[in-house]
LUMSELO-90561 format. One record per residue: residue number from 1; x, y, z of N, C-alpha, C in turn. Coordinates in nm, 3 decimals. Each point is the difference from the previous one (the first is absolute). Layout:
BEGIN
    i       nx       ny       nz      cax      cay      caz       cx       cy       cz
  NUM        X        Y        Z        X        Y        Z        X        Y        Z
...
END
This chain:
BEGIN
    i       nx       ny       nz      cax      cay      caz       cx       cy       cz
    1    9.528   12.141    9.092   -0.049   -0.039   -0.136   -0.060   -0.190    0.046
    2   -0.109   -0.037    0.006   -0.066   -0.135    0.020    0.059   -0.064   -0.132
    3   -0.011   -0.137    0.042    0.086   -0.052   -0.124   -0.119   -0.107    0.022
    4   -0.096   -0.060   -0.093   -0.106   -0.113    0.000    0.022   -0.099   -0.100
    5   -0.048   -0.095    0.049   -0.024   -0.148   -0.111   -0.096    0.039   -0.094
    6    0.003   -0.031   -0.059   -0.094   -0.004   -0.150    0.036   -0.142   -0.075
    7   -0.098   -0.009    0.084    0.003   -0.201   -0.019   -0.071   -0.041   -0.151
    8   -0.061    0.083   -0.063   -0.065    0.000   -0.139    0.086    0.014   -0.116
    9    0.150    0.027    0.041    0.096    0.036   -0.080    0.149   -0.081    0.023
   10    0.022   -0.121   -0.012    0.076   -0.049   -0.011    0.092    0.013   -0.124
   11    0.171   -0.034    0.019    0.089    0.013   -0.085   -0.075   -0.066   -0.119
   12   -0.019    0.123   -0.131   -0.022   -0.025   -0.129    0.050   -0.136   -0.019
   13   -0.095   -0.111   -0.073    0.021   -0.099   -0.020    0.102   -0.127    0.065
   14    0.042    0.075    0.155    0.046   -0.100    0.055   -0.103   -0.108    0.031
   15   -0.139    0.015    0.065   -0.049   -0.138    0.069   -0.002   -0.086   -0.147
   16   -0.051    0.037   -0.142   -0.047   -0.078   -0.145    0.174   -0.108    0.058
   17    0.140    0.049   -0.029    0.082   -0.055   -0.019   -0.010   -0.104    0.158
   18    0.025    0.074    0.128   -0.029   -0.115    0.097   -0.083   -0.095   -0.034
   19   -0.133   -0.018   -0.027   -0.094   -0.096    0.034    0.067   -0.097   -0.172
   20    0.047    0.034   -0.074    0.065   -0.071   -0.127    0.135   -0.097    0.088
   21    0.079    0.093    0.111    0.042   -0.089    0.032   -0.045   -0.076    0.127
   22   -0.050    0.020    0.075   -0.052   -0.142    0.062   -0.057   -0.077   -0.076
   23   -0.076   -0.020   -0.108   -0.037   -0.105   -0.071    0.096   -0.057   -0.091
   24    0.126    0.084   -0.002    0.089   -0.074   -0.100    0.088   -0.085    0.119
   25    0.009   -0.014    0.087    0.118   -0.067    0.094   -0.051   -0.175    0.003
   26    0.122   -0.026   -0.044   -0.010   -0.149    0.013    0.059   -0.056    0.147
   27   -0.074   -0.075    0.056    0.064   -0.011    0.132    0.109   -0.109   -0.004
   28    0.034   -0.057   -0.109    0.120   -0.069   -0.018    0.164    0.022    0.047
   29   -0.038    0.127   -0.026    0.133    0.119   -0.006    0.015    0.035    0.132
   30    0.126    0.026    0.038   -0.017    0.098    0.167   -0.045    0.101   -0.014
   31   -0.063    0.063    0.079   -0.054    0.136    0.014    0.039    0.133   -0.096
   32    0.129   -0.003    0.065    0.065    0.128   -0.102    0.021   -0.039   -0.162
   33    0.031   -0.085   -0.014   -0.053   -0.089   -0.187   -0.113    0.065   -0.044
   34   -0.094   -0.085    0.100   -0.128    0.040   -0.065   -0.062    0.161   -0.001
   35    0.056    0.034    0.056   -0.060    0.212    0.030    0.097   -0.011   -0.130
   36    0.139    0.019   -0.018    0.073    0.034   -0.105   -0.045   -0.025   -0.131
   37   -0.034   -0.089   -0.018   -0.036   -0.027   -0.106   -0.178    0.016   -0.083
   38   -0.049   -0.010    0.124   -0.136    0.046    0.000    0.004    0.136   -0.068
   39    0.040    0.068    0.112   -0.019    0.127   -0.022    0.089    0.045   -0.171
   40    0.098   -0.076    0.045    0.041    0.052   -0.209   -0.104   -0.054   -0.080
   41   -0.076   -0.106    0.008   -0.100   -0.037   -0.023   -0.151    0.079   -0.077
   42   -0.008    0.068    0.147   -0.057    0.122    0.020   -0.011    0.111   -0.124
   43    0.126    0.052    0.021    0.037    0.108    0.002    0.008   -0.015   -0.162
   44   -0.014   -0.110   -0.099   -0.009   -0.009   -0.086   -0.098   -0.024   -0.127
   45   -0.109   -0.009    0.091   -0.175    0.009   -0.011   -0.035    0.154   -0.038
   46    0.083    0.100    0.106   -0.016    0.102    0.019    0.055    0.110   -0.105
   47    0.145   -0.022   -0.029    0.047    0.063   -0.043   -0.050    0.074   -0.206
   48    0.031    0.081   -0.022   -0.047    0.051   -0.130   -0.173    0.016   -0.016
   49   -0.063    0.012    0.119   -0.120    0.009   -0.007    0.024    0.118    0.102
   50   -0.161    0.063   -0.053   -0.007    0.160    0.087   -0.047   -0.028    0.132
   51    0.060    0.052    0.066   -0.038    0.011    0.180   -0.159    0.047    0.035
   52   -0.006   -0.044    0.086   -0.146    0.073    0.000    0.034    0.152    0.094
   53   -0.106    0.066   -0.071    0.011    0.138    0.076   -0.112   -0.020    0.097
   54    0.047    0.010    0.166   -0.111   -0.038    0.104   -0.057    0.144    0.078
   55    0.098    0.118   -0.018   -0.053    0.130   -0.034    0.030    0.128   -0.033
   56   -0.108    0.086   -0.002    0.059    0.150   -0.134    0.102    0.069    0.118
   57    0.080    0.072   -0.031    0.052    0.123   -0.001    0.168   -0.071    0.017
   58    0.097    0.109   -0.011    0.139    0.030    0.003    0.078   -0.074    0.063
   59   -0.061   -0.015    0.180    0.103   -0.085    0.065   -0.092   -0.120    0.045
   60   -0.035   -0.065   -0.068   -0.111   -0.101    0.002    0.069   -0.140    0.034
   61   -0.002   -0.095    0.060    0.091   -0.108    0.023    0.036   -0.062   -0.174
   62    0.093   -0.042   -0.017    0.051   -0.054   -0.125    0.132   -0.097    0.030
   63   -0.005   -0.105   -0.092    0.113   -0.110    0.026    0.059    0.043   -0.104
   64    0.179    0.045    0.042    0.099   -0.062   -0.140    0.099   -0.058    0.055
   65   -0.041   -0.123    0.071    0.128   -0.071    0.082   -0.005   -0.139   -0.075
   66   -0.150   -0.046   -0.043   -0.015   -0.169   -0.036    0.114   -0.025   -0.042
   67    0.061    0.068   -0.136    0.092   -0.030   -0.070    0.116   -0.002    0.039
   68    0.038    0.043    0.080    0.150   -0.061    0.089    0.028   -0.156    0.039
   69    0.121    0.001   -0.037    0.017   -0.169    0.039   -0.014    0.012    0.158
   70   -0.084   -0.119    0.053   -0.065   -0.051    0.107   -0.033    0.110    0.107
   71   -0.078    0.086   -0.082   -0.056    0.115    0.051   -0.173   -0.069    0.046
   72   -0.039   -0.066   -0.099   -0.115   -0.106    0.062    0.005   -0.062    0.142
   73    0.100   -0.111   -0.002    0.007   -0.091    0.118    0.022    0.092    0.144
   74    0.126    0.098   -0.016   -0.022    0.096    0.056   -0.070    0.077    0.066
   75   -0.094    0.062   -0.034   -0.160    0.067   -0.015   -0.109   -0.084    0.092
   76    0.008   -0.067   -0.082   -0.050   -0.172    0.082    0.010   -0.038    0.120
   77    0.107   -0.020    0.069    0.083   -0.038    0.118   -0.014    0.156    0.080
   78    0.027    0.143   -0.070   -0.063    0.087    0.112   -0.119   -0.013    0.003
   79   -0.104    0.025   -0.099   -0.123    0.016    0.072   -0.055   -0.119    0.058
   80    0.039   -0.118    0.016   -0.088   -0.147    0.079    0.104    0.068    0.134
   81    0.142    0.042    0.037    0.062    0.045    0.085   -0.113    0.074    0.088
   82   -0.025    0.129   -0.072   -0.023    0.132    0.068   -0.195   -0.046    0.059
   83   -0.060   -0.089   -0.099   -0.151    0.007    0.035    0.006   -0.143    0.092
   84    0.081   -0.093    0.057    0.042   -0.040    0.089    0.040    0.044    0.177
   85    0.083    0.131   -0.021    0.075    0.064    0.106    0.099   -0.143    0.050
   86    0.089   -0.036   -0.110    0.121   -0.097    0.032    0.118    0.079   -0.025
   87    0.038    0.033    0.096    0.137    0.084    0.003    0.112   -0.091   -0.042
   88    0.000   -0.115    0.014    0.136   -0.104   -0.062    0.014    0.004   -0.104
   89   -0.181    0.014   -0.084    0.030   -0.021   -0.134    0.022    0.139   -0.051
   90   -0.053    0.112    0.050    0.104    0.129   -0.072    0.134    0.029    0.046
   91    0.055   -0.063    0.091    0.116    0.053    0.057    0.090   -0.086   -0.146
   92   -0.062   -0.106   -0.019    0.070   -0.089   -0.100   -0.004    0.055   -0.140
   93   -0.059    0.092   -0.020   -0.002    0.091   -0.108    0.053    0.107    0.000
   94    0.044    0.056    0.113    0.065    0.136    0.010    0.159   -0.018    0.037
   95    0.076    0.129   -0.038    0.162   -0.013    0.021    0.059    0.043    0.119
   96    0.044   -0.098    0.019    0.101    0.031    0.153    0.017    0.137    0.052
   97   -0.022    0.061   -0.100    0.063    0.176    0.013   -0.100    0.123   -0.071
   98   -0.155   -0.113    0.069   -0.108    0.106   -0.086   -0.013    0.120    0.082
   99   -0.039    0.121   -0.094    0.035    0.084    0.083   -0.168    0.034    0.052
  100   -0.020    0.070    0.167   -0.114    0.041    0.025   -0.026    0.105    0.024
  101    0.103    0.141    0.054   -0.070    0.113    0.015    0.107    0.075   -0.044
  102   -0.026    0.126   -0.005    0.142    0.097   -0.008    0.076    0.034    0.114
  103   -0.072   -0.048    0.117    0.113   -0.004    0.137    0.105   -0.106    0.010
  104   -0.007   -0.061   -0.084    0.144   -0.062   -0.018   -0.033   -0.159    0.049
  105   -0.164   -0.049    0.007   -0.043   -0.175    0.018    0.045   -0.044   -0.132
  106    0.020   -0.121    0.000    0.045   -0.117   -0.096    0.002   -0.158    0.083
  107   -0.031   -0.036   -0.112    0.043   -0.131    0.046   -0.122   -0.071    0.034
  108    0.040   -0.158   -0.014   -0.137   -0.107    0.009   -0.064   -0.046    0.129
  109    0.129    0.062    0.093   -0.035    0.050    0.160   -0.133    0.047    0.022
  110   -0.004    0.156   -0.066   -0.082    0.095    0.070   -0.105   -0.025   -0.106
  111    0.024   -0.058   -0.106   -0.095   -0.064   -0.048   -0.106   -0.052    0.057
  112    0.047   -0.126    0.025   -0.056   -0.084    0.080   -0.090    0.052    0.132
  113    0.060    0.091    0.071   -0.051    0.056    0.113   -0.091    0.104   -0.043
  114   -0.018    0.048   -0.101   -0.109    0.131   -0.042   -0.103   -0.103   -0.047
  115    0.046   -0.104   -0.038   -0.106   -0.079   -0.045   -0.115   -0.082    0.144
  116    0.049   -0.024    0.100   -0.014   -0.044    0.102   -0.094    0.087    0.050
  117   -0.009    0.143    0.009   -0.057    0.095    0.057   -0.110   -0.029    0.037
  118   -0.106    0.024    0.141   -0.107   -0.057   -0.001   -0.089    0.140   -0.063
  119   -0.007    0.097   -0.050   -0.114    0.028   -0.078    0.035   -0.036   -0.134
  120    0.083   -0.044   -0.084   -0.016   -0.063   -0.135    0.013    0.133   -0.104
  121    0.071    0.087    0.047    0.002    0.094   -0.095    0.081    0.000   -0.175
  122    0.159   -0.123    0.052    0.015    0.007   -0.144   -0.066   -0.102   -0.056
  123   -0.065   -0.099    0.071   -0.063   -0.078   -0.110   -0.123    0.065   -0.076
  124   -0.059    0.028    0.070   -0.101    0.129   -0.080    0.057    0.115   -0.079
  125    0.115    0.030    0.029    0.072    0.055   -0.128    0.037   -0.048   -0.103
  126    0.060   -0.153   -0.003   -0.039   -0.069   -0.074   -0.114   -0.068   -0.071
  127   -0.097   -0.009    0.038   -0.170   -0.024   -0.044    0.015    0.104   -0.118
  128   -0.011    0.135    0.044    0.012    0.101   -0.089    0.118    0.036   -0.146
  129    0.073   -0.065    0.026    0.068   -0.022   -0.076    0.008   -0.046   -0.111
  130   -0.078   -0.126    0.003    0.010   -0.104   -0.032   -0.152    0.028   -0.141
  131   -0.083    0.103    0.066   -0.090    0.055   -0.082    0.004    0.079   -0.085
  132    0.134    0.032   -0.048    0.034    0.098   -0.064    0.105    0.042   -0.089
  133    0.017   -0.130   -0.052    0.073   -0.030   -0.160    0.151   -0.012    0.038
  134    0.042    0.012   -0.137    0.177   -0.028    0.044    0.074    0.002   -0.106
  135    0.102    0.130    0.002    0.056    0.082   -0.100    0.137   -0.091   -0.016
  136    0.053   -0.017   -0.121    0.121   -0.056    0.019    0.111    0.090   -0.146
  137    0.139   -0.057    0.032    0.107    0.115   -0.078    0.043   -0.110   -0.094
  138   -0.024   -0.155    0.072    0.114   -0.065   -0.060    0.058   -0.082    0.128
  139    0.061    0.087    0.050    0.095    0.012    0.158   -0.020    0.005    0.061
  140   -0.167    0.011    0.053   -0.046    0.030    0.149   -0.168    0.012   -0.081
  141   -0.105   -0.063    0.115   -0.148   -0.010   -0.008    0.019    0.113    0.182
  142   -0.131    0.126   -0.056   -0.043    0.070    0.062   -0.157    0.009    0.068
  143   -0.016   -0.069    0.062   -0.153    0.039    0.066   -0.001    0.118    0.119
  144   -0.142    0.106   -0.036   -0.073   -0.009   -0.117    0.054    0.037   -0.078
  145   -0.046   -0.042   -0.131    0.015    0.051   -0.156    0.009    0.145    0.003
  146   -0.116    0.083    0.112    0.043    0.105   -0.087    0.118    0.090    0.046
  147    0.080   -0.054    0.123    0.082    0.051    0.055    0.095    0.050   -0.133
  148    0.053   -0.075   -0.068    0.122    0.044   -0.112   -0.048    0.108   -0.083
  149   -0.166    0.005   -0.013   -0.038    0.104   -0.085    0.051    0.120    0.020
  150    0.013    0.124   -0.080   -0.014    0.159   -0.001   -0.122    0.035    0.047
  151    0.017    0.019    0.129   -0.141    0.062    0.050    0.032    0.147    0.055
  152   -0.101    0.087   -0.060    0.035    0.157   -0.035   -0.076    0.044    0.144
  153    0.064   -0.036    0.089   -0.053    0.052    0.135    0.131   -0.033    0.095
  154   -0.027    0.061    0.129    0.116    0.047    0.129   -0.027   -0.146    0.056
  155    0.105   -0.084   -0.018   -0.008   -0.129    0.046   -0.024   -0.033    0.182
  156    0.062    0.124    0.035   -0.073   -0.016    0.123   -0.132    0.045    0.029
  157   -0.041    0.049   -0.053   -0.110    0.100   -0.013   -0.122   -0.082   -0.055
  158    0.046   -0.077   -0.069   -0.085   -0.065   -0.144   -0.051   -0.133    0.025
  159   -0.116   -0.022   -0.052   -0.093   -0.124    0.038   -0.048   -0.062   -0.158
  160   -0.020   -0.144    0.008   -0.076   -0.067   -0.107   -0.136   -0.012    0.053
  161   -0.109    0.021   -0.072   -0.146    0.010    0.016   -0.005   -0.182   -0.053
  162   -0.059   -0.080    0.135   -0.009   -0.144   -0.037   -0.141   -0.047   -0.043
  163    0.018   -0.013   -0.118   -0.164    0.010   -0.052   -0.022    0.048   -0.119
  164   -0.109   -0.023   -0.067   -0.045    0.072   -0.132   -0.128    0.087    0.077
  165   -0.027    0.097   -0.083   -0.117    0.115    0.015    0.012    0.032    0.145
  166    0.100    0.052    0.107   -0.001    0.025    0.157   -0.055    0.162   -0.028
  167   -0.110   -0.004    0.033   -0.031    0.174    0.040    0.047    0.075    0.078
  168    0.039    0.115   -0.058    0.070    0.139    0.081   -0.095    0.078    0.008
  169   -0.042   -0.010    0.152   -0.055    0.107    0.045    0.020    0.120    0.055
  170   -0.092    0.113   -0.008    0.010    0.133   -0.008    0.034    0.003    0.191
  171   -0.055   -0.075    0.019    0.000    0.010    0.181    0.036   -0.129    0.061
  172    0.025   -0.020    0.123    0.100   -0.155    0.018   -0.167   -0.091    0.067
  173   -0.085   -0.030   -0.053   -0.117   -0.092   -0.039   -0.052   -0.033   -0.094
  174   -0.053   -0.094   -0.003   -0.047   -0.089   -0.104   -0.120    0.114   -0.058
  175   -0.006    0.051    0.027   -0.208    0.097   -0.007    0.055    0.087   -0.066
  176    0.135    0.062   -0.034    0.041    0.126   -0.053   -0.026    0.022   -0.134
  177    0.000    0.073   -0.097    0.006   -0.010   -0.134    0.144   -0.084   -0.009
  178    0.011   -0.041   -0.144    0.091   -0.085   -0.069    0.070    0.123   -0.071
  179    0.122   -0.039   -0.003    0.100    0.193   -0.086    0.069   -0.182   -0.113
  180   -0.011   -0.085    0.027    0.030   -0.090   -0.081    0.067   -0.135    0.017
  181    0.024   -0.101   -0.084   -0.002   -0.136    0.033    0.171   -0.023   -0.080
  182    0.076   -0.061    0.103    0.112   -0.061   -0.013    0.003   -0.162   -0.069
  183    0.075   -0.059   -0.044   -0.015   -0.141   -0.017    0.198    0.033    0.014
  184   -0.002   -0.090    0.064    0.203   -0.061    0.033    0.070    0.098   -0.048
  185   -0.037    0.134    0.059    0.111    0.169   -0.049    0.036   -0.005    0.096
  186    0.097    0.104    0.028    0.085    0.040    0.100   -0.027    0.140    0.027
  187    0.011    0.058    0.150   -0.067    0.126    0.051    0.127    0.018    0.135
  188   -0.012    0.121    0.005    0.069    0.076    0.089   -0.066    0.019    0.140
  189    0.021   -0.036    0.101   -0.084    0.058    0.076    0.029    0.080    0.104
  190   -0.071    0.076    0.011   -0.006    0.109    0.097   -0.013   -0.016    0.099
  191    0.037    0.132    0.118    0.009   -0.027    0.145   -0.133   -0.046    0.070
  192   -0.130    0.066   -0.068   -0.144   -0.044    0.049   -0.038   -0.114    0.014
  193   -0.006   -0.023    0.116   -0.071   -0.155    0.050   -0.106    0.001    0.040
  194   -0.160   -0.095   -0.009   -0.078   -0.010    0.076   -0.018   -0.013    0.141
  195   -0.053    0.075    0.050   -0.003   -0.044    0.189   -0.014   -0.117    0.044
  196   -0.054   -0.094   -0.061   -0.004   -0.176   -0.025    0.138   -0.020   -0.044
  197    0.065    0.065   -0.108    0.102   -0.088   -0.039   -0.063   -0.103   -0.155
  198   -0.130    0.035   -0.018   -0.064   -0.062   -0.132    0.075    0.031   -0.094
  199   -0.020    0.116   -0.050    0.051    0.089   -0.118    0.144    0.091    0.013
  200    0.068   -0.021   -0.126    0.130    0.086   -0.016   -0.034    0.136   -0.084
  201    0.031    0.099    0.015    0.027    0.098   -0.070    0.098   -0.014   -0.130
  202   -0.047   -0.044   -0.179    0.135   -0.015   -0.026   -0.024    0.142   -0.168
  203    0.105   -0.014   -0.009   -0.046    0.084   -0.133    0.056   -0.121   -0.199
  204   -0.089    0.010   -0.073    0.009   -0.074   -0.099   -0.016    0.104   -0.107
  205    0.111   -0.103   -0.122    0.039    0.137   -0.107   -0.084   -0.116   -0.090
  206   -0.088   -0.057   -0.007   -0.098   -0.057   -0.094   -0.112    0.065   -0.047
  207   -0.031    0.136    0.051   -0.128    0.060   -0.012   -0.008    0.027   -0.129
  208   -0.136    0.046   -0.085    0.029    0.075   -0.060    0.088    0.062   -0.091
  209    0.007   -0.002   -0.147    0.144    0.025   -0.037    0.100    0.026    0.058
  210    0.017   -0.121    0.122    0.107    0.008    0.024    0.050    0.107    0.125
  211   -0.138    0.069    0.011    0.070    0.058    0.133   -0.025   -0.076    0.131
  212    0.064    0.081    0.078    0.027   -0.070    0.155   -0.161   -0.017    0.065
  213   -0.035   -0.062    0.066   -0.123   -0.009    0.099    0.044   -0.072    0.146
  214   -0.062    0.085    0.079    0.026   -0.020    0.143   -0.131   -0.078    0.059
  215    0.020   -0.056    0.059   -0.155   -0.089    0.101    0.048   -0.082    0.088
  216   -0.089   -0.042    0.062    0.023   -0.163    0.099   -0.045   -0.132   -0.056
  217    0.104   -0.103    0.050   -0.025   -0.097   -0.039    0.025   -0.101    0.103
  218   -0.058   -0.123    0.021    0.013   -0.090    0.090    0.112   -0.051    0.038
  219    0.077    0.026    0.127    0.151   -0.048    0.045    0.000   -0.167   -0.029
  220   -0.123   -0.086    0.004    0.038   -0.111   -0.062    0.045   -0.086   -0.136
  221   -0.056    0.169   -0.088    0.035   -0.040   -0.138    0.128    0.044   -0.015
  222    0.121    0.045    0.080    0.094    0.053   -0.042    0.100   -0.055    0.068
  223    0.139   -0.056   -0.085    0.091   -0.077    0.023    0.135    0.117   -0.009
  224    0.102    0.021    0.101    0.063    0.102   -0.023    0.141   -0.064   -0.160
  225    0.022    0.065   -0.010    0.110   -0.059   -0.118    0.102   -0.082    0.034
  226    0.042    0.056    0.126    0.124   -0.048    0.066   -0.029   -0.104    0.118
  227   -0.137   -0.029   -0.022   -0.045   -0.135    0.101    0.112   -0.110   -0.017
  228   -0.028   -0.132    0.049    0.065   -0.089   -0.011    0.013   -0.042   -0.133
  229    0.119   -0.081   -0.071    0.010   -0.032   -0.062    0.184   -0.131   -0.062
  230   -0.088   -0.071   -0.048    0.086   -0.118    0.020    0.075   -0.037   -0.150
  231    0.150   -0.002    0.009    0.094   -0.015   -0.103    0.070   -0.135   -0.007
  232   -0.022   -0.024   -0.102    0.080   -0.167   -0.052    0.098    0.005   -0.067
  233    0.164   -0.086    0.010    0.105    0.064   -0.061    0.035   -0.167   -0.034
  234    0.027   -0.013   -0.129    0.051   -0.147    0.002    0.168    0.061   -0.003
  235    0.014   -0.171    0.103    0.125   -0.001    0.089    0.009   -0.175   -0.021
  236    0.146   -0.010   -0.095    0.039   -0.156   -0.030   -0.111   -0.062   -0.069
  237   -0.101    0.038   -0.063   -0.053   -0.008   -0.119   -0.163   -0.066    0.080
  238    0.013    0.092    0.117   -0.155   -0.050    0.073   -0.041    0.150    0.041
  239   -0.166   -0.003   -0.019   -0.035    0.127    0.051   -0.008    0.026    0.180
  240    0.056    0.128    0.055   -0.008    0.021    0.138   -0.069    0.083    0.053
  241   -0.063    0.031    0.105   -0.054    0.155    0.009    0.132    0.054    0.103
  242    0.018    0.121   -0.078    0.167    0.061    0.059   -0.067    0.144    0.086
  243   -0.178    0.084   -0.055   -0.020    0.067    0.035   -0.106   -0.035    0.089
  244   -0.083    0.061    0.083   -0.120    0.036    0.070    0.009    0.077    0.084
  245   -0.063    0.132   -0.090    0.072    0.110    0.148   -0.176    0.108   -0.039
  246    0.028    0.104    0.066   -0.102    0.083   -0.045    0.079    0.162    0.023
  247   -0.071    0.108   -0.053    0.080    0.149    0.057    0.095   -0.045   -0.115
  248    0.092    0.152   -0.005    0.064    0.071   -0.100    0.177    0.017    0.052
END
């Protein structure tokens, strides 16, 4: 599956919090204290209010993390590190034993090596993750948000449709008949892929009367359920990235 960045869908309510943080900072304090206090003040501004619904669909990005102590400051630092490709900043937010792959890859040294890859694949993956929401169970935060949800498709073949009203076509081209439209839903990929790789055959369970529908959808609109995800855990009262992994 092809992961694609959905720039219009940032982590729900996080941009508002970040703008409040930056506005509230008092330059007379050390930077760490500025960030911590301003983030707490910003959270107070949005707690108890309805968070904006920026997209329709069962797996649309949403944020459950802002109420966690220290989460706003951590997410701000993380977003800034990813935005400017600052490996040192990202490493400072990561556990020394960070888990990176199911082949035994762990540790900060390996993370630094992968961040330095010429193709920038891991930074690109982090860009994607930052746009897809945050789930929290109190002990850890998981991004994308959808990864913690019960998605009723085979995770190895399943994908989330990235966007609202994404057309499902009867053939692998945009001119063919539409057999459905999907908003941030889940589909299961079938074996057929168009010759140019632009379309993937999928099965969607959201047809009329709950009947499954098969058709073709743009590959760029699909993100594998088990694509890269980031998990942060509280250690010694601080959030640290403990997993940055793809696959299962």
